[in-house]
NULOLO-884500 format. One line per 2 residues: number of its first residue (from 1); their letters; for each residue y, x, z of C-alpha. Coordinates in steps of 0.5 Angstrom, whole numbers, plus 2048, in hexadecimal, padded with zeros to 3 digits. Each point is the difference from the previous one (the first is absolute). Layout:
NUM) a) Y:X:Z | ...
This chain:
1) xx) 7BD:80D:818 | 7F9:800:802
3) xx) 7FD:802:807 | 7FC:805:7FD
5) xx) 805:803:7FC | 805:801:806
7) xx) 7FA:804:803 | 7FF:804:7FA
9) xx) 807:802:7FE | 807:800:802
11) xx) 805:7FB:7FE | 803:805:7FC
13) xx) 7FA:802:7FC | 7FF:7F8:7FF
15) xx) 807:7FF:7FD | 7FF:806:7FB
17) xx) 7F9:7FD:7FE | 803:7F9:7FF
19) xx) 806:803:7FC | 7FC:805:7FC
21) xx) 7FB:7FB:7FE | 806:7FB:7FD
23) xx) 803:805:7FD | 7F9:803:7FD
25) xx) 7FF:7F8:7FE | 806:800:7FB
27) xx) 7FF:806:7FE | 7F9:7FF:7FD
29) xx) 802:7FA:7FD | 806:803:7FC
31) xx) 7FB:806:7FE | 7FB:7FA:7FD
33) xx) 806:7FE:7FC | 801:806:7FD
35) xx) 7FA:805:800 | 7FA:7FC:803
37) xx) 7FE:800:807 | 800:806:804
39) xx) 7F9:804:801 | 7FE:802:807
41) xx) 7FB:805:801 | 7FC:800:807
43) xx) 7FC:806:802 | 7FC:7FF:806
45) xx) 7FB:805:804 | 7FB:7FB:800
47) xx) 7FF:7F8:800 | 7FA:800:803
49) xx) 803:7FF:807 | 803:7F9:803
51) xx) 807:804:801 | 801:802:7F9
53) xx) 7FD:7F9:7FD | 805:7FD:804
55) xx) 805:804:7FD | 7FE:800:7F9
57) xx) 800:7F8:800 | 807:800:803
59) xx) 802:804:7FB | 7FD:7FC:7FB
61) xx) 803:7F9:802 | 807:804:801
63) xx) 800:803:7F9 | 7FE:7F9:7FD
65) xx) 806:7FC:804 | 804:805:7FC
67) xx) 7FD:7FF:7F9 | 7FE:808:800
69) xx) 7F9:802:7FD | 7FC:805:805
71) xx) 7FB:805:7FF | 7FC:802:806
73) xx) 7FB:806:801 | 7FB:802:805
75) xx) 800:808:801 | 7FA:7FF:805
77) xx) 802:806:804 | 800:804:7FA
79) xx) 807:804:7FE | 7FE:802:7FA
81) xx) 7FE:7F9:7FE | 807:7FE:803
83) xx) 804:805:7FB | 7FC:7FD:7FA
85) xx) 801:7F9:802 | 807:801:801
87) xx) 801:804:7F9 | 7FD:7FA:7FD
89) xx) 804:7FB:803 | 806:805:7FD
91) xx) 7FD:800:7F9 | 800:7F8:801
93) xx) 808:800:801 | 800:7FE:807
95) xx) 808:7FF:803 | 7FE:801:807
97) xx) 7FA:804:804 | 7FE:7FE:807
99) xx) 7FB:805:803 | 7FC:800:806
101) xx) 7FE:807:7FF | 7F8:803:802
103) xx) 803:807:801 | 808:800:802
105) xx) 800:807:7FD | 7FB:800:7FA
107) xx) 804:7FA:7FD | 806:804:7FF
109) xx) 7FF:801:7F9 | 7FF:7F9:7FE
111) xx) 807:7FE:804 | 803:805:7FC
113) xx) 7FE:7FE:7F9 | 802:7F9:802
115) xx) 807:802:802 | 801:804:7FA
117) xx) 7FE:7FA:7FC | 806:7FC:803
119) xx) 7FB:7FC:804 | 802:7FD:807
121) xx) 7FB:803:805 | 7FF:7FD:807
123) xx) 7FB:803:805 | 7FC:7FA:804
125) xx) 7FD:801:807 | 7FE:808:7FF
127) xx) 806:805:7FE | 7FF:803:7F9
129) xx) 803:807:7FF | 805:801:7F9
131) xx) 806:7FC:7FE | 7FF:7F9:803
133) xx) 806:7FB:800 | 7FD:7FD:807
135) xx) 7FB:800:805 | 7FE:7FA:804
137) xx) 7FB:801:805 | 7FE:7FE:807
139) xx) 802:804:807 | 7F9:803:7FF
141) xx) 802:806:806 | 802:7FA:804
143) xx) 7F9:7FC:7FF | 7FC:806:802
145) xx) 804:801:806 | 800:7F8:802
147) xx) 7F8:800:7FF | 7FE:806:804
149) xx) 805:7FE:805 | 7FC:7FA:801
151) xx) 7FA:803:800 | 802:805:805
153) xx) 802:7FB:805 | 7F9:7FB:7FF
155) xx) 7FC:806:801 | 804:802:807
157) xx) 804:806:7FD | 7FA:804:800
159) xx) 7FA:802:7FD | 7FD:803:7F9
161) xx) 803:7FD:7FA | 7FE:801:7F8
163) xx) 804:7FF:7FA | 7FD:7FD:7FA
165) xx) 805:803:7FA | 801:7FF:7F9
167) xx) 802:802:7F9 | 806:805:800
169) xx) 806:7FC:7FF | 806:7FF:804
171) xx) 7FF:7FA:803 | 7F9:802:802
173) xx) 803:807:803 | 806:7FC:803
175) xx) 7FB:7FB:804 | 7FC:806:803
177) xx) 806:804:802 | 803:7FA:803
179) xx) 7F9:7FF:804 | 7FF:807:802
181) xx) 808:800:803 | 7FE:7FA:804
183) xx) 7FA:802:803 | 803:807:801
185) xx) 804:7FC:805 | 7FA:7FF:805
187) xx) 7FD:807:802 | 7FA:7FC:802
189) xx) 7FE:7FE:7F9 | 7FC:805:7FC
191) xx) 800:800:7F8 | 7F9:802:7FF
193) xx) 7FE:7FE:7F9 | 804:7FF:7FA
195) xx) 7FC:7FE:7FA | 802:7FD:7F9
197) xx) 7FD:7F9:7FF | 804:800:7F9
199) xx) 802:7F9:802 | 7F9:7FD:7FD
201) xx) 7FC:7FC:804 | 7FA:803:7FF
203) xx) 802:807:800 | 804:7FE:807
205) xx) 7F9:7FD:803 | 7FC:807:7FE
207) xx) 806:804:803 | 800:7FC:806
209) xx) 7F9:800:801 | 800:808:800
211) xx) 806:800:805 | 7FD:7FB:805
213) xx) 7FA:804:800 | 804:807:801
215) xx) 804:7FD:805 | 7FD:7FC:805
217) xx) 806:7FF:805 | 804:7FE:7FA
219) xx) 805:7FA:803 | 805:7FF:7FA
221) xx) 800:800:7F9 | 806:800:7FB
223) xx) 7FF:7FE:7F9 | 806:801:7FB
225) xx) 7FE:7FA:7FC | 7FC:7F9:801
227) xx) 7FB:801:7FB | 7FE:806:803
229) xx) 800:7FD:807 | 7FC:7FA:7FE
231) xx) 7FA:806:7FF | 802:803:806
233) xx) 7FF:7F9:804 | 7F9:7FF:7FD
235) xx) 7FE:807:803 | 803:7FF:806
237) xx) 7FD:7F9:801 | 7F9:803:7FE
239) xx) 800:806:805 | 802:7FB:806
241) xx) 805:805:802 | 807:7FE:803
243) xx) 805:803:7FB | 806:7FD:800
245) xx) 803:7FF:7F8 | 807:800:7FD
247) xx) 802:800:7F9 | 806:800:7FB
249) xx) 801:7FA:7FB | 7FF:7F9:802
251) xx) 7FB:7FD:7FB | 7FD:7F9:801
253) xx) 7F9:803:802 | 803:805:805
255) xx) 804:7FB:803 | 7FA:7FB:801
257) xx) 7FC:805:803 | 805:801:805
259) xx) 801:7F9:802 | 7F8:800:802
261) xx) 7FF:800:808 | 7FE:807:803
263) xx) 801:803:7F9 | 800:808:800
265) xx) 806:7FF:7FA | 806:7FF:805
267) xx) 806:801:7FB | 802:802:7F9
269) xx) 807:802:7FE | 802:7FB:7FB
271) xx) 804:801:7FA | 802:7FB:7FB
273) xx) 7FD:802:7F9 | 803:7FA:7FC
275) xx) 807:801:802 | 800:807:7FF
277) xx) 7FE:7FF:7F9 | 805:7FB:7FF
279) xx) 806:805:803 | 7FD:805:7FB
281) xx) 801:7FB:7FA | 807:7FE:802
283) xx) 803:807:801 | 7FC:802:7F9
285) xx) 804:7FA:7FD | 807:802:803
287) xx) 7FF:807:7FE | 7FE:7FE:7F9
289) xx) 806:7FC:7FF | 805:806:802
291) xx) 800:7FE:808 | 800:806:805
293) xx) 7FA:7FF:804 | 7FE:803:807
295) xx) 7FB:806:7FF | 7FC:7FE:805
297) xx) 7FF:7F9:804 | 7FC:800:806
299) xx) 7FC:7FA:802 | 7FE:7FE:807
301) xx) 7F9:7FF:803 | 7FE:7FC:806
303) xx) 7FA:801:805 | 7FB:7FA:7FF
305) xx) 7FC:800:806 | 7FB:7FA:802
307) xx) 806:7FC:802 | 804:801:7FA
309) xx) 7FA:7FF:7FB | 800:7F9:801
311) xx) 806:7FF:7FC | 801:806:7FC
313) xx) 7FF:801:7F8 | 802:804:7FA
């Protein structure tokens, strides 16, 4: 087992992943002989983001290794498009649907349609309403707590703090909830602004510029994802203000920024997109071939500060 996996998962989860992958591989080979390769559909909330690009690439490699075919769609944060994409994949006869919802509640009808057609449905990274077979995702509440406790410590336990929010899916809501709970333990810290950067760099840049102008005493900022945090960092650097920044994801670009001397981007609570999607596929294969599987598999996170950034990667 690699050091990174030890940090990312418990021993139990690692063993489960290996066992499921092996069982799935043999099952897919058997399916090839009888009725052709399994068809796997993957619907992502977006692919214009290094986190989801990493996840998509890992899934592509995994499905090739077991001889399955793969259909991938990009919802572009549009729930109507995501539902339409899934309906199209169902028409094409997919056996497994791996869904990363753009709206946890809004995709319920698509999840039900897939379930009613006998398709195995596993949500990854973000929870989805409806009759799922399983959900694999990071401990997002813990990530919010971790990042904001680190932020609080690094601003001396006092001062004004802002939150750069995102779209209304469970992981984002949980990160913000965790952050608020962590900051609430510090009576001299006040959350003075919560703005929606929509997890996009350009939007986050603009929103952060406005926040900094409205809050000249801001000392810290928490972003719900790295993509948004990089836009926020550009705004902070341009302003000349001493605002510490933390985030969630662990993207290569964010990790690189954290390593820079005197960077105001001080830490990201890192997740493991490759491992999440591999677990999701393994669980889906096991369920397809009749195994009972856990309803949810929480995946550990890791706080990456300047010291850990030197060796961390997805």
